[in-house]
C-alpha positions in Angstrom: 50.9 101.2 113.3 47.4 102.1 112.0 46.5 98.5 111.5 47.4 97.7 115.1 45.4 100.7 116.4 42.4 99.6 114.3 42.5 96.1 115.9 42.7 97.7 119.3 39.6 99.8 118.6 37.6 96.8 117.6 38.8 94.7 120.6 38.1 97.6 122.9 34.5 98.0 121.5 33.9 94.3 122.0 35.2 94.3 125.6 33.0 97.3 126.5 29.9 95.9 124.8 30.3 92.5 126.6 30.7 94.2 130.0 27.7 96.4 129.5 25.6 93.5 128.2 26.3 91.7 131.4 24.7 94.6 133.3 28.0 95.8 134.7 27.9 99.5 135.8 28.5 101.9 132.9 31.7 103.1 134.5 33.1 99.5 134.6 32.0 98.9 131.0 33.7 102.1 129.9 36.8 101.1 131.8 36.9 97.8 130.1 36.8 99.5 126.7 39.4 102.1 127.6 41.8 99.6 129.0 41.9 97.8 125.6 41.7 101.0 123.4 44.7 102.9 122.0 45.9 105.9 124.1 43.7 108.9 123.7 40.8 107.1 122.1 37.2 108.3 122.5 34.8 105.7 123.9 31.0 106.0 123.5 28.5 103.6 125.1 24.7 103.6 124.6 21.7 101.4 124.7 19.6 101.0 121.6 16.5 98.8 122.2 17.8 95.3 123.3 21.3 96.1 122.2 24.2 97.7 124.0 26.5 99.5 121.6 30.1 100.7 122.0 32.1 102.9 119.6 35.8 103.5 120.0 37.5 106.2 117.8 41.0 107.5 117.5 43.3 109.2 115.1 46.5 107.5 113.8 49.2 110.0 112.8 51.0 109.5 109.6 53.4 111.3 107.4 51.8 114.4 106.0 48.3 113.8 104.7 48.5 110.1 105.4 46.9 110.4 108.8 43.7 108.3 109.2 40.7 108.2 111.5 40.1 104.8 113.0 36.9 103.4 114.5 35.7 100.1 116.0 32.1 99.4 116.9 30.4 96.4 118.7 26.9 95.5 119.8 25.8 92.9 122.3 22.4 91.7 123.4 21.7 93.0 126.9 21.2 90.0 129.2 18.4 91.7 131.0 16.2 91.5 127.9 16.6 87.8 127.3 13.1 86.3 127.9 11.7 89.7 128.8 8.8 89.6 126.4 6.0 92.0 127.4 2.5 90.5 127.8 1.2 93.1 125.3 2.4 92.0 121.9 5.9 90.7 122.7 7.6 94.1 122.8 10.9 93.8 124.7 12.1 96.0 127.5 14.3 99.0 126.8 12.6 100.3 123.6 14.0 103.8 123.7 15.9 104.7 120.5 19.0 105.9 122.4 19.2 105.9 126.2 22.0 105.9 128.8 23.1 102.5 130.0 22.1 102.2 133.6 
């Protein structure tokens, strides 16, 4: 069961990152991730420079102390940054270290 949930976390993170990178609204990107994630998983989405990042976390129950925490992460290049070199030194748009996805 934990292996299946781990794969779901990775797939969910990828789905959310792809949606956010296409400039879909944050709510839609989060919904894409949540629809592929295991039940009860936590989904985080943020922008880091030119990249959109998504992390999906959950807890897989096991017998006694064999429970594990699972996590999947994905990053995608935001399409709005492709070819968006600034005239002053080639700095790309969206340079904040961690900002909310619009």
